[in-house]
N, C-alpha and C positions, 0 to 999 in steps of 0.2 A: 555349237562346236561340231564342225563337219566330220572330224575324225571320230568323235564319239558316236555320231549317228551312223557312219559307215561301218564301224566295228559292231555296233548293236545290230544292224541289219544283217551282217555276215553271221553273227552268232545265232540270230533268229533263223536264218536260212539253214544252218547246220542242224539246229534242233528239229525243224520241220522235216528236213531230209531224213534224219534219224527216225523220226516218228513214222513217216510214210513207208520207209524201207524196212521198218521193224528191226532196226539195229540196236535195240534197247540195251542188251547186255554189253555189247561192245562200247556203246556210248557211256554206260555206267563205269566200266573198267577204265576207260580213257579218262573220264572225269575224276575218278579216285586217284589215278596215277598222278594227275596234275595237282590234286589236293595234297598228296604226300610230298611231292616235289616242292610245292609252295610252302608247306610247313617247315621243310628243311631249309630252303633258301632264305626264308624270312627269319631264320634262327629261332624259331619257336621250339624246335627239338634238334637234338644231335643225332648222329647215325644210330647209336645204340637205342635211343628212345624211339626213333623211326621204326627200327626192327621190332621193338616190343609192341608198338601200335599196330603194325601190320599183323603180328601174331595175334593180338587181341581181336582184331577184326575177323580173322579167319576162325578163331575160337568161337566167337559169337555166332558165326554162320554155321559152324558144326553143331553147336548146342541147339540152335533153332531148327536145324535139319532133323535132328533126332527128337524134337518136340520136348526137350527138357529145359528149355530156356524160359525163365519166368519173367513176365512183364513187370511184376512187382519189383524184381531185382533190377530191371532196367530203369524203372522210375527212381529207385533208391540211388543207383549210380549217377543218374542224371542230376538229381538234386544235390548230391554230395559234391560233385565237381562244380556245379553252378554256384552253390553257397561258398565254396572255397574261393572262387573268383571274386566275389563281392566282399567277403569278410576276412580273408586271410591273404597274406602276401607270399606264402610259401608255395612253390611249384605252380605259379600262375600260368605260365606258358604251357606247361605239361598238362595241366587240368583243362585248359582250353582245347588242346590237341585231343585229349580223351573225349571231350564233348563232340568234337568233329567226327571222331571215329564212331561214336554212338549215333550221330546223325547219319553217317554213311550206312551203317547197319540198318537203321530204320527206313531209310530211303530205299534201300534194296529190297527190304521186306514188302514195302508198298508196291514196288515194281513187280515183284513176284505174285502179289495178290491181285493187283488191278493196274495194268499199264496206263489206262486212261487217267486214273487218279494221279499216277506218277507224273504224267505230262501236264495234268491240270495244275499241279503245284508249280511246275516250272513256268507255265504260261501266265498264271495269275500273279506270280512274283514279277515276271517280266513286265506285265501290264501295269502293276502297281508302281514299280520303280520308274517306268517310263512316264506315266502321268504325273507322278510326284516331281520328277525332274522338269518336265515341260511346264507345268502350271506353277511350280515353285519359282522358276526363272521368269515366267511371264507375269504372274501376279505379284510376286515378291511378298513384302510384308514382314511381320515379326518372325523371328526364329524361335523354334521350340526349345532347343537346348544348345546355345552357342558353344559352351565348353565341350560338349560331347560330339555334337554334329553341327558344325558351323554353317552348313548350307541348307539344313532341313527347315523349311518354313511351315507355318500353320496352313497357309493357303494350298500349297502342293500336297500336304498330308491329308487335308480334309477332302480335296477333290479325289485323290487316289483312293482314300478310304471309301468314299461314296461309290465310286465306280467298281471297286473290287467287291463291295457288299452286294451291289446290284447283280454283278456277273455271277457270283457264288449263289445268290438266291435263285437266279434263273437256271442254275445247274442243279436245282432240286435240293439244295441245303435249306434248312429252316432259317428263318430270319435271325434267330439268336445265334445259330452256328455261323451264319454268314458274317455277322457283326464280330463275333469272337475271332474267326479266322482272319478277318481284315485287320483287326487290332494286332493280331500276332505277327502279321506282315510288317507292321510299323515297328513293333518291339524287337523283332529279329534284326532289322536294319539298325536300330538304336543300340542294341546289345553289341553288335560287331563294331560299331563306331566307338563304343565305350572301350572295347578291348584295344582298338587301334590307338586311342588317346592314352590309354593306360601305359602303352609301350612306346608312345611318341612316334608312330608311323602313320603316313598318309594312306597308303594302300598296302595290302599284304604282298603284292608283287606287281610287276608290269606285264605279266603274261598276256593279258587282254588289252594291251596298249592303254588307250585313254579310259578304259573301263576298269583299270587296275588289275587285280588278280581274280582267280576263280572264287576265292572266299568272299571277295567284294561283291560278287554277283549272287552268291548263295545266301547272303545274310538274311534277306527277308523270308527265305524258305525255311529257315532254321526251326522256329517255334511251330509254324503251321504243319510242318512234316511230323513232328512229335504228336501234335494234337490229333491229326488225321490217323496216325498209326494207332494211337490208343482208342480212337473212336471205332476203328474197324476190328480191333483186337479183343475188346471186352464185350 
């Protein structure tokens, strides 16, 4: 797919430019603006809920700034919203939106702590998705979960998992951490696919053309971001 490759290279160029020019904060603000817009246009939230989510994000930042935000509280919030998505039907879209806000908060905290780690998450996710897509299409073979992710193959996943683990290990993570983080890349992707199938949508939006929406590109970053945040926080 030439359009997908072209769009992917353009996204990579923007990220590299942001990294080398140290436009981190502006990149993060722009990214979150697109996330909020996408949640609204995909009808996951209405205007009032959007306002409340933005307020929640600002509140989390204020609490963290004054060092009175508890990571235990964050973990509890995370699992409350996550459990609701899998076991209850009420407020599914709003709970997913809350999880995205928590993700944004944690992502910014990582950026403030270690910008290299922030970009590492982006690039390892980009590499993982790229190799899964390339080798999945080239090798094909059986699908992992046709009902949730109809294009995700064992071949592409095994190759991308192996490459991600090797890269992370060479970035001085332990072999166990490297394996855990690589697994989290896969489950982040699968989790977002589950959400899309739950609401019968192919992509969260078409902001990134053939790549879908912003959330379609952030999926594999979701769980690894929380894992790395808790790793550096405790």
